[in-house]
C-alpha atoms as a printed R data frame, in Angstrom:
    type eleno elety resid chain resno       x       y       z
1   ATOM     1    CA   MET     A     1  -7.516  15.106  -0.282
2   ATOM     2    CA   VAL     A     2  -4.897  13.254  -2.326
3   ATOM     3    CA   LEU     A     3  -3.000  10.673  -0.298
4   ATOM     4    CA   LYS     A     4   0.736  10.369  -0.894
5   ATOM     5    CA   VAL     A     5   1.732   6.728  -1.300
6   ATOM     6    CA   THR     A     6   5.322   5.470  -1.467
7   ATOM     7    CA   LEU     A     7   6.015   2.061  -3.018
8   ATOM     8    CA   ASP     A     8   8.806  -0.200  -1.798
9   ATOM     9    CA   THR     A     9  10.871  -2.100  -4.370
10  ATOM    10    CA   ASN     A    10   8.989  -5.352  -3.823
11  ATOM    11    CA   CYS     A    11   5.799  -3.686  -5.116
12  ATOM    12    CA   PHE     A    12   7.463  -3.386  -8.521
13  ATOM    13    CA   PHE     A    13   8.540  -7.026  -8.491
14  ATOM    14    CA   ASP     A    14   4.961  -7.954  -7.552
15  ATOM    15    CA   TYR     A    15   3.572  -5.818 -10.362
16  ATOM    16    CA   PHE     A    16   5.930  -6.928 -13.118
17  ATOM    17    CA   GLU     A    17   6.731 -10.511 -12.124
18  ATOM    18    CA   ARG     A    18   4.219 -11.931  -9.626
19  ATOM    19    CA   GLU     A    19   0.828 -10.626  -8.467
20  ATOM    20    CA   PRO     A    20   0.010  -7.290 -10.093
21  ATOM    21    CA   CYS     A    21  -3.602  -6.894  -8.915
22  ATOM    22    CA   HIS     A    22  -3.070  -4.762  -5.776
23  ATOM    23    CA   VAL     A    23  -0.424  -2.548  -7.338
24  ATOM    24    CA   GLN     A    24  -2.682  -2.192 -10.372
25  ATOM    25    CA   ALA     A    25  -5.456  -1.042  -8.027
26  ATOM    26    CA   LEU     A    26  -3.082   1.642  -6.700
27  ATOM    27    CA   ILE     A    27  -2.276   2.711 -10.265
28  ATOM    28    CA   ASN     A    28  -6.007   2.990 -10.948
29  ATOM    29    CA   LEU     A    29  -6.480   5.146  -7.837
30  ATOM    30    CA   GLN     A    30  -3.671   7.398  -9.052
31  ATOM    31    CA   ALA     A    31  -5.244   7.649 -12.522
32  ATOM    32    CA   GLN     A    32  -8.447   8.800 -10.804
33  ATOM    33    CA   GLY     A    33  -6.482  11.524  -9.003
34  ATOM    34    CA   ARG     A    34  -7.152   9.996  -5.594
35  ATOM    35    CA   ILE     A    35  -3.561   9.160  -4.662
36  ATOM    36    CA   GLU     A    36  -0.079  10.190  -5.727
37  ATOM    37    CA   ILE     A    37   2.403   7.335  -6.137
38  ATOM    38    CA   ALA     A    38   6.119   7.815  -5.540
39  ATOM    39    CA   MET     A    39   9.180   5.650  -5.101
40  ATOM    40    CA   THR     A    40  12.408   6.404  -3.286
41  ATOM    41    CA   THR     A    41  15.793   6.614  -4.942
42  ATOM    42    CA   ARG     A    42  16.614   3.283  -3.301
43  ATOM    43    CA   VAL     A    43  14.422   1.500  -5.839
44  ATOM    44    CA   MET     A    44  17.164   2.212  -8.363
45  ATOM    45    CA   ALA     A    45  19.824   0.924  -5.969
46  ATOM    46    CA   ASP     A    46  17.766  -2.212  -5.324
47  ATOM    47    CA   THR     A    47  17.219  -2.979  -9.013
48  ATOM    48    CA   HIS     A    48  19.609  -1.149 -11.322
49  ATOM    49    CA   ASN     A    49  22.802  -0.856  -9.289
50  ATOM    50    CA   LYS     A    50  22.698  -4.455  -8.005
51  ATOM    51    CA   TRP     A    51  22.050  -5.957 -11.453
52  ATOM    52    CA   LYS     A    52  24.794  -8.509 -12.095
53  ATOM    53    CA   GLY     A    53  23.902  -9.291 -15.697
54  ATOM    54    CA   ARG     A    54  24.998  -7.544 -18.860
55  ATOM    55    CA   GLY     A    55  23.408  -4.287 -19.887
56  ATOM    56    CA   THR     A    56  20.562  -2.615 -18.056
57  ATOM    57    CA   SER     A    57  18.528  -4.400 -15.398
58  ATOM    58    CA   PRO     A    58  15.281  -5.655 -16.978
59  ATOM    59    CA   ILE     A    59  13.220  -4.736 -13.919
60  ATOM    60    CA   TRP     A    60  14.715  -1.214 -13.820
61  ATOM    61    CA   THR     A    61  13.785  -0.750 -17.484
62  ATOM    62    CA   LYS     A    62  10.204  -1.740 -16.652
63  ATOM    63    CA   ILE     A    63  10.111   0.532 -13.593
64  ATOM    64    CA   GLN     A    64  11.055   3.503 -15.749
65  ATOM    65    CA   SER     A    65   7.800   2.990 -17.676
66  ATOM    66    CA   PHE     A    66   5.718   2.844 -14.482
67  ATOM    67    CA   PRO     A    67   3.300   5.777 -14.028
68  ATOM    68    CA   ILE     A    68   4.996   7.465 -11.067
69  ATOM    69    CA   LEU     A    69   4.722  11.157 -10.460
70  ATOM    70    CA   GLU     A    70   7.621  11.594  -8.083
71  ATOM    71    CA   THR     A    71  10.892  10.105  -6.907
72  ATOM    72    CA   VAL     A    72  11.630  10.771  -3.253
73  ATOM    73    CA   GLY     A    73  15.229  11.295  -2.176
74  ATOM    74    CA   SER     A    74  16.908   9.704   0.806
75  ATOM    75    CA   ALA     A    75  20.229   9.914   2.604
76  ATOM    76    CA   PHE     A    76  23.142  10.381   0.194
77  ATOM    77    CA   ARG     A    77  25.396   7.310   0.269
78  ATOM    78    CA   LEU     A    78  28.597   7.026  -1.731
79  ATOM    79    CA   ASP     A    79  27.968   3.397  -2.647
80  ATOM    80    CA   MET     A    80  24.339   3.915  -3.777
81  ATOM    81    CA   SER     A    81  23.511   7.507  -4.624
82  ATOM    82    CA   ARG     A    82  24.087   9.267  -7.903
83  ATOM    83    CA   LEU     A    83  25.105  12.909  -8.047
84  ATOM    84    CA   ASP     A    84  22.122  13.675 -10.281
85  ATOM    85    CA   SER     A    85  19.629  12.001  -7.932
86  ATOM    86    CA   GLU     A    86  17.245  13.454  -5.375
87  ATOM    87    CA   ASP     A    87  19.416  12.139  -2.513
88  ATOM    88    CA   TYR     A    88  20.806  14.692  -0.094
89  ATOM    89    CA   LEU     A    89  23.377  15.111   2.647
90  ATOM    90    CA   THR     A    90  21.945  14.473   6.080
91  ATOM    91    CA   SER     A    91  22.102  16.448   9.295
92  ATOM    92    CA   ASP     A    92  22.990  15.096  12.730
93  ATOM    93    CA   ALA     A    93  19.261  14.867  13.507
94  ATOM    94    CA   ASP     A    94  18.717  12.892  10.286
95  ATOM    95    CA   ALA     A    95  21.559  10.543  11.208
96  ATOM    96    CA   LYS     A    96  19.963   9.938  14.617
97  ATOM    97    CA   MET     A    97  16.653   9.129  12.939
98  ATOM    98    CA   ILE     A    98  18.358   6.707  10.549
99  ATOM    99    CA   ASP     A    99  20.144   5.056  13.484
100 ATOM   100    CA   ARG     A   100  16.841   4.677  15.336
101 ATOM   101    CA   LEU     A   101  15.173   3.182  12.254
102 ATOM   102    CA   ARG     A   102  18.052   0.692  12.017
103 ATOM   103    CA   GLU     A   103  17.574  -0.203  15.699
104 ATOM   104    CA   ILE     A   104  13.885  -0.869  15.127
105 ATOM   105    CA   MET     A   105  14.377  -2.808  11.883
106 ATOM   106    CA   ILE     A   106  17.412  -4.672  13.185
107 ATOM   107    CA   ASP     A   107  17.599  -7.270  10.382
108 ATOM   108    CA   ALA     A   108  16.879  -4.849   7.539
109 ATOM   109    CA   GLN     A   109  19.376  -3.854   4.875
110 ATOM   110    CA   VAL     A   110  20.473  -0.231   4.745
111 ATOM   111    CA   GLU     A   111  18.384   0.248   1.582
112 ATOM   112    CA   ASP     A   112  15.244  -0.715   3.511
113 ATOM   113    CA   VAL     A   113  15.982   1.852   6.194
114 ATOM   114    CA   ASP     A   114  16.694   4.462   3.525
115 ATOM   115    CA   HIS     A   115  13.368   3.745   1.777
116 ATOM   116    CA   LEU     A   116  11.481   4.499   4.968
117 ATOM   117    CA   PHE     A   117  13.679   7.465   5.906
118 ATOM   118    CA   GLY     A   118  12.997   9.078   2.526
119 ATOM   119    CA   HIS     A   119   9.268   8.415   2.911
120 ATOM   120    CA   ILE     A   120   9.185   9.974   6.394
121 ATOM   121    CA   MET     A   121  11.259  13.011   5.425
122 ATOM   122    CA   ALA     A   122   9.024  13.677   2.408
123 ATOM   123    CA   LYS     A   123   6.001  13.619   4.750
124 ATOM   124    CA   ARG     A   124   4.161  11.003   2.731
125 ATOM   125    CA   ASP     A   125   1.068   9.219   4.031
126 ATOM   126    CA   ILE     A   126   1.375   5.475   3.388
127 ATOM   127    CA   PHE     A   127   4.438   3.294   2.764
128 ATOM   128    CA   VAL     A   128   3.421   0.179   0.809
129 ATOM   129    CA   THR     A   129   5.494  -2.986   1.127
130 ATOM   130    CA   SER     A   130   5.176  -6.716   1.628
131 ATOM   131    CA   ASP     A   131   8.636  -6.882   3.210
132 ATOM   132    CA   SER     A   132   8.626  -8.405   6.702
133 ATOM   133    CA   HIS     A   133  11.351  -5.987   7.885
134 ATOM   134    CA   PHE     A   134   8.684  -3.300   7.777
135 ATOM   135    CA   GLN     A   135   5.595  -5.388   8.533
136 ATOM   136    CA   ASN     A   136   7.039  -6.807  11.750
137 ATOM   137    CA   HIS     A   137   7.496  -3.291  13.136
138 ATOM   138    CA   GLN     A   138   4.342  -1.525  11.913
139 ATOM   139    CA   GLU     A   139   3.178  -0.377  15.339
140 ATOM   140    CA   GLU     A   140   6.562   0.871  16.504
141 ATOM   141    CA   LEU     A   141   7.140   2.763  13.233
142 ATOM   142    CA   LYS     A   142   3.692   4.336  13.478
143 ATOM   143    CA   ASN     A   143   4.063   5.302  17.139
144 ATOM   144    CA   GLU     A   144   7.583   6.674  16.887
145 ATOM   145    CA   PHE     A   145   7.637   8.197  13.387
146 ATOM   146    CA   GLU     A   146   3.961   8.381  12.377
147 ATOM   147    CA   ALA     A   147   4.897   6.089   9.482
148 ATOM   148    CA   VAL     A   148   1.929   4.072   8.229
149 ATOM   149    CA   VAL     A   149   3.304   0.854   6.725
150 ATOM   150    CA   LEU     A   150   0.841  -1.417   4.921
151 ATOM   151    CA   LYS     A   151   0.855  -4.445   2.644
152 ATOM   152    CA   PRO     A   152  -0.401  -3.643  -0.876
153 ATOM   153    CA   GLU     A   153  -3.794  -5.259  -0.288
154 ATOM   154    CA   ASP     A   154  -4.232  -3.454   3.049
155 ATOM   155    CA   ALA     A   155  -3.185  -0.158   1.481
156 ATOM   156    CA   VAL     A   156  -5.831  -0.467  -1.238
157 ATOM   157    CA   GLU     A   157  -8.501  -1.256   1.354
158 ATOM   158    CA   ARG     A   158  -7.460   1.616   3.660
159 ATOM   159    CA   ILE     A   159  -7.247   4.134   0.820
160 ATOM   160    CA   GLU     A   160 -10.646   3.178  -0.547
161 ATOM   161    CA   LYS     A   161 -12.168   3.719   2.927
162 ATOM   162    CA   LEU     A   162 -10.402   7.052   3.436
163 ATOM   163    CA   ILE     A   163 -11.291   8.642   0.110
164 ATOM   164    CA   VAL     A   164 -14.923   7.628  -0.273
């Protein structure tokens, strides 16, 4: 069984600029064929679209070299989505789910909600983040949406136990 793991934007900042060890462990698990790593389209919005400097965002350039197999779409938003992206128009049921996610993660930015929405809609197994907006609501997200949200170090530990 190959577990489907979605990385939040902060995992890329950890990997490229801070503490790469846990994300590197996930990359190694992917190289062994034990997990499949994906990111949502909001990673681009978080890094590339918000870049205030000249030229291309340095972190986005690095992310493009990251060994990811898939990019998961999310809700299409005029101020974030690109027409050539995996984002899609949402239904009324999708909008209700997004609203409920926003209620749960009350202090989160819309991009954070969209990351998790894309992960849930793509039926992925583990959402990896060190962001407190997600961590503070792990139980509620699991109970209501079956969304497993783990810190990078906890994700590595859980995955290694599951795929022995």
